[in-house]
C-alpha positions, 0 to 999 in steps of 0.5 A, a space after each residue: 500500500 505504501 508503494 501505491 501511495 508513493 506512486 500516486 504522489 509521484 504522479 501528482 508531482 509529475 508534470 504530466 499529471 494533468 495528462 494522466 488525470 485526463 486519461 483517468 477521467 476518460 477511462 472512468 467514463 469508459 468503464 461504466 459505459 462498457 458495463 452498460 453495453 455488456 
């Protein structure tokens, strides 16, 4: 769990954090849609 937290912190401090946030948002939106499709 500690490693996971460290990874998250690194991502947040990363300059591409915004890009990751967008990707995560898209994946989150795509996840529920896929479930609905099934």
